[in-house]
Every structure is written in C-alpha cells, then in structure tokens.
N, C-alpha and C positions, 0 to 999 in steps of 0.2 A: 669626781660628785662622787656624795657620801651615799654609800650604799647602808638602810640599817634594818637587818632582817632581822633582831631580836634588842627588844629595847633593854629588858636585863643581862649583867654579865657576871655580877656579883663579884668583878675584879674590885669594887668599891666597898664591899662589907668591914673589910678592915680599916677602914679610915681615911685610905687614901683616895687620890682620882689619878688617871693615866691623862700625857701630856702628848704632847703634836710629836716629840722627837722618844717616846717610850720609856720615858722615865714616869713615876709617879708622885704623886705630893701629896703631904695633908693636908685635908678637907677645909683648917682652920683654916691654912696658909694666906697670906696676903694675896698671894697671886691667883687663888680660887675666892676668896672675898673680892678681889675686883672682879675676877670672870663672872663669881655670881651677881652682883650691883651692876655689871652691863648688859643681866642675861632681866633684872627686873625692871631699865631702862626700857629695854626694847618690849617687853611685855606691856607697863606701863603707854606708851609709844601706841602699842598695839588697842587699846582700853581708849585713847585717844580719839585714833582711827574712825573709831565705830561713832563718835559723838561730830568727826564734820563733815559739813555738809559740801563745801568748794572741794570738787575733783583732783584739782591739782596742789592743795594742800593735803588732799592724802597718799594723791601719790607722791611725794615729795617726801612724806613721812615714812611710808613704805621701804622708797631706795634707803630711806637712814636704817630702815629695819635690816636689813640686807648687809649695809657698812656696818651694824651692829654683830653683824652672826660673824664677817670680817676681822671687827676686832675682836673679838670672843677667841678665835683662831688666832689671831698675832699676838693675845696676852697665854694660853697654852703652848704656842712656840718660845723658850728658851732662846736667847738672841748668845749667840757664839762669837766673841771677840767684838758686842757691840756691834755685829755686823747688822746693818735692819733691812736688809735688800731683798725684797720679792724676789721667789722663784720659781717655777714648778712646781716644785716641793715643799716653798713658805710663803704662806701668804700674809702681806701683811700688811694694814694701812699705808697709803702714800700720799704726796703730796696735794693731790688731786681732790683727792675727797674733802678733806678741811677746806682746802679753797672753793669748791663746788658750795658745800655750807657757806662761806662767807659772801656769794652771789647771792646765795637763797637771805640771805641776812637784810641785807644792803640794798633787795628789790623788795620785800617787804618793807622795811624799815622807810625808802620812799616814802609809805602812802599813811606813814602814820601820823597820830598827833604826838606833839611833841610831848615829854615827857613835864610835869611839873609838879611831881611826886613820885613817891614810889606808892607801886599800886599792890593791894591786897589780891592773893593768888583767889579771883574769882572772875565775877560777873556773869557769864553764861557757863552753861554745863562745858559744850566743848574747851573754852577756857580754863575753868576748871578743871578739868580731866590733862590739860596741855600743860597746866602747871606744874601737877604731881610730875609729870612726864620730866618734865625738867629739874624738880626736886631728886628726883628719884636719880638723873642724870648726873647731879650735881655731886650725889654722896659716892657715886659710882667715879667720876675724876677726881673726890680726895682718896676713893681707894687703891686708883693707879699711881696715884701722888706719891699714897703712901708706902707704894710696891718699887716707885723707879727710886726709893731712899735707900731698899734693899740690894733690889737688883735692875741692870738695864732695862727700858723701859722704851719700848719708838718712840722717838720724840713724834713723829709726824701721826701716831696714838694720842698721846696724852694734847696735843692739837686738835683731832679730831674731836675728844669729850667737850673739852672746852669751851670751842664751837657751836657744837650741840645744843648744851646750855644756852648759849644764847642767840639759837635760830627758835629755840620754844621759848623764849621769852618775846621773842618778835612774834613769833604765831600768835601766842596767847594775847596778844596786845592786836592782834588784828582781824582775830578771833571774835573782840570783844567792837565790833565795828570802826576796827581800825584807830580804837585806841578810844574814840568818844566812850563807850560803856563799861573803859576799865576803873574797877572802885579805889578812890585813891585813899592812899593813906596818910591821916590829920594825926600827924605827931601830938602826945599828949591828950590826946580828944579825951578820954572818959576818965580824967583826973577829977 
C-alpha cells in the first residue's frame, strides 16, 4: 500500500523524477510523457464519470481508473531483460485486464445501433465527456507506442490502452441512447 506523508519532496526540482527502481528520469523523457498522458486520461475519465447516470457504467470506469494507476506503475518500472512478469514488488498490467475491457466492449456493442457513418464526438454532455476521455486515451497510447520505440514496454499495457479507447468509444455511443442519439458525420456537408 502507498503511504504519502508529505506531498512535496523537492527531489524533482532538478527536472528529474524518480522511477520505481530508484533511478531518476528527465521530466521531458518519453517515459514521463507517457505516464503523464495516462494520468490525463484518468482525469478525463473521472470527469466523464461525474456526468454518467448509469451505475454500472460508473462502476466500470471507476475500475478502469484503478487499472490506469496500475498502468502508471507499470510504465514507471523499467523492465529488466524484457521481463514484464508481475511480482510482489513489481506491478504490471496482465492479460486479464485488457480481456476484461474486451468483455465490456462486447456487452455494450450488442445493444448499439449499427454504425452507418463516423460519429461526431458529442450528442449528450455525458457522451461528449466520454469522447474527450477517449481522445485523451488515444494520446496516451501514441505516447506509449513512442516510448516502446526507445525501450521495452509491456505488451499487455499496450493492449490495455488500445482496448480502453475502444471501450470509451462504444460507451459514448451507449450513453447516446444506444447510438440512436449519435450525431453522424456528413462528409463534405459544408462545402
């Protein structure tokens, strides 16, 4: 369990931040950018939760928020020899976490109106907030993929962030009266 007695440590005043293994990393690094965007996605999801009225949807996203803290810990723990095995001392995203997202996506998608066009990110306030969370999650995914070009990144973590944006897309549609209130994109409409 994490115990925070003091919020400021002054150790980051030199432009670095500490990683789980005790090493320090520049705050402008690809790793810290990815961790920061995961945090932004988590915050956007928190804002979306405030607009949702369905208790099950709120509970699902609260579970996701907890998983995103796991993801942040995973990213903050450099892998040794590409070993992404979790342990008592190392928190990693595991295969069951993106699999759970897939189950949620499938359950929501069953009740949605079929897509006949791309949808604009809106419809209702709740759906718009979920779309903001989706777009922020996509930014986190891009940052994680960029990080993976430099250092090994847990494949389950990459799968998780990719599935999460898919879940948020179908959740936004579900929030829009199961897709019936989606605002459709009309290509070239304003030419």
